[in-house]
C-alpha positions, 0 to 999 in steps of 0.5 A: 672535984669541980672548979669555977675560973673567974677571971679578973681583968687588972690594968699593968699601970695599976699593977695588984690595985684590986679596986682597978680590977673588973671581973670578965665572967665565971667560967666553967672550965679551965679552956673556956676562961684561958681563950677568954684571957687569951682575948683579952690580951689580943684586944690589948695588942691588936693588928700584927708584927708582920714586917716590924722589926724586932726593936719595934716588936718589943716597944709594943711589948712594952707598951702592953707591959706599962698599960694593957689588960691583965688577965688571970684567972682565980680558981682553986685548980691547982692545974688551971694557969694563964700568964698574960705577959708571956702571952703577949710576948708570944704575940709579939715574938719576943722571947 
């Protein structure tokens, strides 16, 4: 079965507000859609956490969770999943 993978970008400060969400692109495979989602999160969290204290990393994550872009994948493929918040936590090195 062939699936399509639509990457939609919402904003954390407009959580679940479809009027504020926009389509980034439509991809032919899950890996490409996930890569696009990772890039969107990375652009919302520019720079490195090197040298930051745990408190600074937590504040950075908190800012992302309040105002950052929240990409997700719309597909009928049950195996394709992406969590922007989990990926942001890994970038900020916060568990």
